[in-house]
C-alpha positions as CSV (number, residue, x, y, z in Angstrom):
1,M,0.0,0.0,0.0
2,A,1.2,3.5,-0.8
3,R,3.1,5.5,1.8
4,I,1.2,8.8,2.1
5,F,2.6,11.9,3.7
6,V,0.0,14.4,4.9
7,A,1.8,17.6,5.6
8,G,-0.1,19.7,8.1
9,H,-2.0,16.7,9.7
10,R,-2.8,18.7,12.9
11,G,-4.4,21.5,11.0
12,M,-8.1,21.7,10.0
13,V,-7.7,20.3,6.4
14,G,-4.9,17.9,7.1
15,S,-6.6,16.3,10.0
16,A,-9.8,15.9,7.9
17,I,-7.7,14.2,5.1
18,V,-6.1,11.8,7.6
19,R,-9.6,10.9,9.0
20,Q,-11.0,10.1,5.6
21,L,-7.9,8.2,4.4
22,K,-8.1,6.0,7.4
23,D,-11.9,5.5,6.8
24,K,-11.0,4.3,3.3
25,G,-8.6,1.8,4.7
26,Y,-5.2,3.5,4.2
27,T,-2.8,2.5,6.9
28,N,0.6,3.8,5.8
29,I,-0.1,7.5,6.6
30,I,3.1,9.4,7.5
31,T,2.8,12.5,9.6
32,R,5.1,14.8,11.5
33,T,4.4,17.5,14.1
34,R,6.0,20.9,13.8
35,S,8.5,20.0,16.6
36,E,9.4,16.8,14.8
37,L,9.9,18.4,11.4
38,D,10.3,22.1,10.5
39,L,8.9,22.3,7.0
40,T,10.7,25.7,6.5
41,N,14.0,23.9,6.9
42,Q,15.2,22.7,3.5
43,A,17.8,20.2,4.8
44,A,15.3,18.7,7.3
45,V,12.7,18.2,4.7
46,R,15.2,16.6,2.3
47,D,16.4,14.2,5.0
48,F,12.8,13.3,5.9
49,F,11.9,12.4,2.3
50,A,15.1,10.4,1.9
51,Y,14.3,8.4,5.1
52,E,10.6,7.8,4.7
53,M,10.4,6.8,1.0
54,I,7.1,8.6,0.4
55,D,4.8,7.6,-2.5
56,E,2.1,10.4,-2.3
57,V,1.9,13.8,-0.7
58,Y,-1.0,15.9,0.4
59,L,0.5,19.3,1.0
60,A,-2.0,20.8,3.5
61,A,0.6,22.6,5.7
62,A,0.4,26.4,5.6
63,K,0.4,29.5,7.7
64,V,-3.2,30.8,7.5
65,G,-5.3,33.6,9.1
66,G,-8.0,36.2,8.5
67,I,-7.9,39.8,7.4
68,H,-6.4,41.1,10.7
69,A,-3.6,38.5,10.7
70,N,-2.8,39.1,7.0
71,N,-2.6,42.8,7.7
72,E,-0.4,42.5,10.7
73,Y,2.0,39.7,9.7
74,P,2.5,39.9,5.8
75,A,6.2,38.9,6.0
76,D,5.4,35.8,8.0
77,F,2.7,34.8,5.6
78,I,4.7,35.1,2.4
79,Y,8.0,33.7,3.8
80,E,6.6,30.7,5.7
81,N,4.3,29.6,2.9
82,L,6.9,30.0,0.2
83,M,9.4,28.0,2.2
84,I,7.0,25.2,3.1
85,E,5.7,24.6,-0.4
86,A,9.1,25.0,-2.2
87,N,10.8,22.6,0.2
88,I,8.2,19.9,0.1
89,I,7.5,20.0,-3.7
90,H,11.3,20.0,-4.6
91,A,12.1,17.3,-2.1
92,A,9.2,15.2,-3.4
93,H,10.6,15.5,-6.9
94,A,14.2,14.8,-5.8
95,H,13.1,11.6,-4.1
96,N,11.0,10.4,-7.1
97,V,7.5,11.1,-5.6
98,Q,5.3,11.0,-8.7
99,R,2.0,12.1,-7.1
100,L,1.4,15.2,-5.0
101,L,-1.7,17.4,-4.2
102,F,-1.1,21.0,-3.3
103,L,-3.9,22.8,-1.4
104,G,-4.1,26.5,-2.2
105,S,-6.8,29.2,-1.6
106,S,-9.4,31.1,-3.5
107,C,-7.5,34.3,-2.6
108,I,-5.3,33.6,-5.6
109,Y,-7.9,35.3,-7.8
110,P,-8.0,39.1,-8.6
111,K,-10.0,41.3,-6.2
112,L,-12.4,42.3,-8.9
113,A,-12.5,39.0,-10.8
114,D,-15.7,38.2,-12.6
115,Q,-18.1,36.1,-10.4
116,P,-18.2,33.2,-10.1
117,M,-14.4,32.9,-10.4
118,R,-13.2,30.6,-13.0
119,E,-9.7,28.9,-12.9
120,D,-8.6,31.0,-15.9
121,A,-9.1,34.2,-13.9
122,L,-5.7,33.6,-12.3
123,L,-3.2,36.4,-12.9
124,T,-5.7,38.5,-14.8
125,G,-5.9,41.4,-12.4
126,V,-4.8,43.0,-9.1
127,L,-5.0,41.0,-5.9
128,E,-6.9,42.0,-2.7
129,S,-4.3,44.1,-0.8
130,T,-5.1,42.7,2.6
131,N,-3.9,39.2,1.7
132,E,-1.6,39.8,-1.3
133,P,1.5,38.2,0.3
134,Y,-0.4,35.0,1.2
135,A,-2.0,34.9,-2.2
136,I,1.3,35.3,-4.0
137,A,2.8,32.4,-2.0
138,K,-0.2,30.2,-3.0
139,I,0.1,31.2,-6.7
140,A,3.8,30.3,-6.5
141,G,2.8,26.8,-5.2
142,I,0.5,26.3,-8.2
143,K,3.3,27.4,-10.5
144,L,5.8,25.1,-8.8
145,C,3.5,22.1,-9.5
146,E,3.0,23.2,-13.1
147,S,6.7,23.6,-13.6
148,Y,7.7,20.2,-12.2
149,N,5.0,18.7,-14.4
150,R,6.2,20.4,-17.5
151,Q,9.9,19.9,-17.0
152,Y,10.0,16.5,-15.2
153,K,6.6,14.9,-16.2
154,R,5.5,14.7,-12.6
155,D,1.8,14.4,-11.6
156,Y,1.5,17.3,-9.1
157,R,-2.0,18.6,-8.9
158,S,-3.5,21.7,-7.2
159,V,-6.9,22.3,-5.6
160,M,-8.1,25.8,-4.7
161,P,-10.6,25.7,-1.9
162,T,-13.1,28.4,-1.0
163,N,-13.3,29.6,2.6
164,L,-13.1,26.5,4.8
165,Y,-14.3,25.9,8.4
166,G,-14.8,23.0,10.7
167,P,-13.1,20.9,13.5
168,H,-9.5,21.8,14.4
169,D,-9.8,25.3,13.0
170,N,-8.0,28.3,14.6
171,F,-10.6,29.9,16.9
172,H,-8.6,33.1,17.8
173,P,-11.1,36.0,18.0
174,E,-8.8,38.3,15.9
175,N,-6.2,36.2,14.0
176,S,-8.5,33.6,12.6
177,H,-10.9,33.4,9.6
178,V,-14.4,34.8,9.9
179,I,-16.4,31.6,10.9
180,P,-14.2,30.4,13.8
181,A,-13.7,33.9,15.1
182,L,-17.5,34.5,15.1
183,L,-18.3,31.1,16.6
184,R,-16.0,31.9,19.5
185,R,-17.2,35.4,20.0
186,F,-20.9,34.4,19.9
187,H,-20.2,31.5,22.3
188,E,-18.5,33.9,24.7
189,A,-21.3,36.5,24.3
190,V,-23.9,33.9,25.2
191,E,-21.9,32.8,28.3
192,E,-21.5,36.4,29.4
193,G,-25.1,37.4,28.7
194,A,-24.0,40.2,26.3
195,D,-26.8,42.1,24.6
196,K,-24.9,42.9,21.4
197,I,-21.9,41.9,19.2
198,T,-19.9,44.2,17.0
199,I,-18.7,42.7,13.7
200,W,-15.9,44.0,11.5
201,G,-17.1,45.6,8.2
202,S,-20.4,46.5,6.7
203,G,-21.9,43.0,6.5
204,T,-22.5,43.3,2.8
205,P,-19.5,41.3,1.3
206,M,-20.5,37.9,0.0
207,R,-18.6,34.8,0.8
208,E,-18.8,31.1,0.0
209,F,-18.0,28.5,2.7
210,L,-17.2,24.8,2.6
211,Y,-17.1,22.4,5.5
212,V,-13.7,20.9,5.8
213,D,-14.8,17.2,5.5
214,D,-16.2,18.1,2.1
215,M,-12.8,19.6,1.3
216,A,-11.0,16.5,2.4
217,A,-13.3,14.3,0.3
218,A,-12.7,16.5,-2.8
219,S,-8.9,16.4,-2.3
220,I,-8.9,12.6,-2.2
221,H,-11.2,12.5,-5.2
222,V,-8.9,14.7,-7.2
223,M,-5.8,12.8,-6.1
224,H,-7.3,9.5,-7.2
225,L,-8.5,10.6,-10.6
226,D,-6.7,8.8,-13.3
227,R,-4.2,10.9,-15.2
228,A,-6.0,11.0,-18.5
229,T,-9.2,12.2,-16.8
230,Y,-7.4,14.9,-14.8
231,D,-5.4,16.1,-17.8
232,A,-8.5,16.2,-20.0
233,N,-10.1,18.7,-17.5
234,T,-7.0,20.9,-17.0
235,Q,-4.4,22.6,-19.2
236,P,-0.6,22.6,-19.0
237,M,-0.7,26.2,-17.9
238,L,-4.0,25.9,-15.9
239,S,-3.5,22.9,-13.7
240,H,-5.5,23.9,-10.6
241,I,-9.1,23.0,-9.8
242,N,-11.6,25.1,-7.8
243,V,-13.2,23.4,-4.8
244,G,-16.4,24.9,-3.3
245,T,-20.1,24.8,-3.1
246,G,-21.0,27.3,-5.8
247,V,-23.3,29.1,-3.3
248,D,-22.5,32.2,-1.3
249,C,-24.1,34.5,1.4
250,T,-23.5,37.9,2.9
251,I,-21.5,38.3,6.1
252,R,-24.6,39.6,7.7
253,E,-26.5,36.4,6.7
254,L,-23.6,34.3,8.0
255,A,-23.6,36.2,11.4
256,E,-27.4,35.6,11.7
257,T,-27.0,31.9,11.0
258,I,-24.2,31.7,13.6
259,A,-26.4,33.5,16.1
260,K,-29.1,30.9,15.5
261,V,-26.6,28.0,15.9
262,T,-25.1,29.4,19.1
263,G,-28.3,30.6,20.6
264,F,-27.3,34.3,20.7
265,K,-30.4,36.6,21.0
266,G,-28.8,40.0,21.1
267,E,-28.2,42.8,18.5
268,L,-25.7,42.5,15.7
269,V,-23.7,45.7,15.1
270,F,-21.6,46.1,11.9
271,D,-18.6,48.4,12.1
272,A,-18.2,49.8,8.6
273,T,-15.0,51.7,9.5
274,K,-13.2,48.3,9.5
275,P,-12.1,46.7,6.1
276,D,-14.5,44.5,4.2
277,G,-12.0,42.8,2.0
278,T,-13.0,41.6,-1.4
279,P,-16.7,42.5,-2.3
280,R,-17.6,39.0,-3.4
281,K,-15.8,35.7,-3.6
282,L,-17.7,32.9,-5.3
283,M,-16.0,29.9,-7.0
284,D,-17.0,28.5,-10.3
285,V,-16.9,24.8,-9.4
286,S,-18.2,23.4,-12.7
287,R,-14.9,21.8,-13.6
288,L,-14.9,19.8,-10.4
289,K,-18.5,18.8,-10.8
290,D,-17.7,17.6,-14.3
291,L,-15.0,15.4,-12.7
292,G,-17.7,13.7,-10.5
293,W,-17.7,15.6,-7.2
294,Q,-19.9,18.1,-5.4
295,Y,-20.4,19.2,-1.8
296,T,-22.8,17.4,0.5
297,I,-22.9,19.5,3.8
298,S,-25.0,22.6,4.0
299,L,-23.7,25.8,5.7
300,E,-26.1,25.6,8.7
301,D,-25.4,21.9,9.2
302,G,-21.7,22.5,8.9
303,L,-21.8,25.4,11.4
304,R,-23.6,23.2,13.9
305,E,-20.9,20.5,13.5
306,A,-18.1,23.1,13.9
307,Y,-19.7,24.7,16.9
308,A,-20.3,21.3,18.6
309,W,-16.6,20.5,18.1
310,F,-15.6,23.9,19.5
311,V,-17.8,23.5,22.6
312,D,-16.4,19.9,23.2
313,N,-12.8,21.1,22.7
314,H,-13.0,24.6,24.0
315,A,-10.1,24.2,26.4
316,T,-7.6,22.9,23.9
317,A,-8.9,24.4,20.6
318,R,-6.3,26.6,18.8
319,S,-6.7,30.2,20.0
């Protein structure tokens, strides 16, 4: 059976991929914690690949965060993500790993890209300024995969998820993405008996959200597509595939649904002096649907699952 390295197995996406691989009967799943293997250390990553003799890689390791974190730590976001993906992709090639799946982000697309965003919108306009360093790192990961495929005939694939949420997310109230940040804030507001919650931005931007177990299922589906089918649905210079629901909602609607899930009965106040980010981010997922996969978990159901996990793991959840 193939020896599969899941990079970032303690993160939200990586842990979901590990769960689903185990459910499918895979037993040779190789993982390393950050203390065991520093993915930004080129020599350490090279030695790891030489020792473990990996057959497949799911590259889910990344430094991620919301608008606040991207604004505050741009150097950290571009440096760490560039180093992680460059080290892993090159080491995989150097040690003859033929199959790799790189997980990117929908932030790769221009700020004002036509909606829904198609894969061929990549590099056609200016990026959203609040997360440009992170987006550039993710674009570099796509191009690394494309380049190793072109030059060395590797089978390195890329999937670009929409906004993800679920168990093992980062629930910091400021440095996380919108759903985990709001779940935590609403939970604490209910505990404290607060009568209102203030939310960054106008509430009008529209966002698409995908539950992480759906993302893991899509990743494994794309990895296991036969080469001819995958190549027939991509192009040499357009090798990534969007992953999402194809359905979006406003931030206000999201907050109202989270209030319902957490039982918050107070007032929602939107602070329009804070940045909104991109006006709308909706993925065109027709390519993935043509490849035989679509999402199964609704936003409200996914939020209930994510909130239940947070409540059960409140003391140890990333914060």
